[in-house]
N, C-alpha and C positions, 0 to 999 in steps of 0.2 A: 674643409668641406667634405672631402672624400670619407674621412673618419666618421663624420656625422651621418652620412648616407649609409655607411656600413652598419652603424649602430641602429639606425632606423630600420634597416632591412632585417637585422637580427631580431629586433624587438617585434617587428611585424610577423616574422616567421614563428617566433615563440608564442605570440598571441594566437595565431592561426592554429598552431599545434594544440595549444591548451583548449581552444574552442572545439576542435574536432574530437579530442579525447573526451571532453565533457559530453558532446553530442553522441558519440559512439557509446559511452557508458550509459546514457539515458535510454538507449535503444537496445542494450544488451539483453539477450534472452538466455535463460537457463544458466545463469552465472554460478549458482550453487548446486552441488550434486545432492541427490536425495540422501545419501549416506551422511553427509555433513549436516544437512538440515535436520534429519531424524535424530542425530546425536545431540543437537542443541535444543530439541523440542521439550516442552513441558507436558503436563497431563492433558489428555484429549477432552474436549468439550464437544458434545454431539447435539445437533439441532438443525434448524433451518436457517438459510441465508436469504436475504432479500436485497433489493437495491434501493438506493435513495439518491435524490438530487434536489437539494433545497431550493433551487432556482426554477424548477418546473412548476407551472401552475397546477394546483390540486394536490401537491405533495406536502404533507404536514410536518415532516421531520426537519429539524435543523434550521440553520440560518447561514449567512455567508461565512461565518467563522466557526471553526471546529473547537472542541474542548481544549485542544493543545494551543489554540491561538492562531493557527494557520487558517488561511482562507480555504473553503471547500474548492477542490480542484478535480473535475471529473476525468482528467487525462492521466493522472498518476495512479499507481497501484495502492489504494488506500481503503480504509473501512472504519466503521463505527462499531464498537463492541457494546453489548447490552450493559447498562449501568451496573447491574448487580455483579458483573464479571470483572469490573474495573480492577479489583484487588489481585486477580489472577495474572494480570498483566503489569503488575508493579505500579499501578496507578497511571491514569492518563489525565494529566492536568496541564494547565496553562504554563507555557514556557519550559516544560520538562523535556528531556530527550525523548525522541519518538520511541514507541514500543512497536514490536513487530510480531506477526503471527504467521503460522503456516496454515493455509486453508486447503482442504482436500475435498473434492467432490467429482462425481462422474469420471473417475479415473485420471483426474488432473490435479496438479499441486501448484500453488503460487504462494509467494511471500507478499504480505500486504503490510503497509504501515498503519498502525492503529493510532489515529489522530483525533478520534471523536468517540463519544459515548452517548447513549440515549435510551429512553424507555421504549424498547422495541415491542412489537406485537408479541403476545404470548407464543412460546414455541420457537421464536427466532432468537438466535444468539449473536448474529452479526449482520450488519447492513454494509454491503459492498458498494463502492462507488461504481459509476458506469463502466470504467475501463476494466476493473476487476470482475464485475459481473459478466461483461461481454466475453471474457476468457472462458467462462463456463457455459454461457448462454449467448452466443454471438448475435442473435436477433432481439434479445431482451423480451422474448415472448412468454417465457415461463413465469417471470416475476418473483417466484420463490423456488429455491432449490432445497430439497429435503435431504436428510442424512449427510449433512456437511460435518466434517471434522475440523475443528479449529484447535490449534496448539500454540500456546505462547512460545516465542523464541527467546532464548537467553542471549544477552549481549545487545550492544547498541548499533552495530555497524553492518546490518544486513542490506543487501540491495534488493528492493522489491521487484517482483516479476515472477515469471514461470520458473519452476524448479525442474532440472533435467536429470 
């Protein structure tokens, strides 16, 4: 009986540690340095960024599922790229590994997961979800941010969020 309790305690401790590491990783800020991100960046695309939420009344873009097959999630660092730019990101398609981009505006940089595409309004190159847009515009009052620089990131294992 004592051996069973010890194993249960060890299992419980391992589970708790795994959960806390996962929670801490999801809240991590500035994981990647600017130098590392700049080195892994592709050619710059300059244009405007807007925000979208397909569940808000009056918003015309999207639906509950993104082009990658994931459900739209406003609380992660994600974005939709203009359909005509899909090839620059190695394709964004159903079931494929996620693509990532470095987005720079108003003196800030973030990494976003590109999990959707769409026919954006002319002049716009990226639609940020609410969390990503709030990083640049905390009140969401601007609606559009001009002179945004978007660069595809090479590789599959980036951690989305602010770049330090």
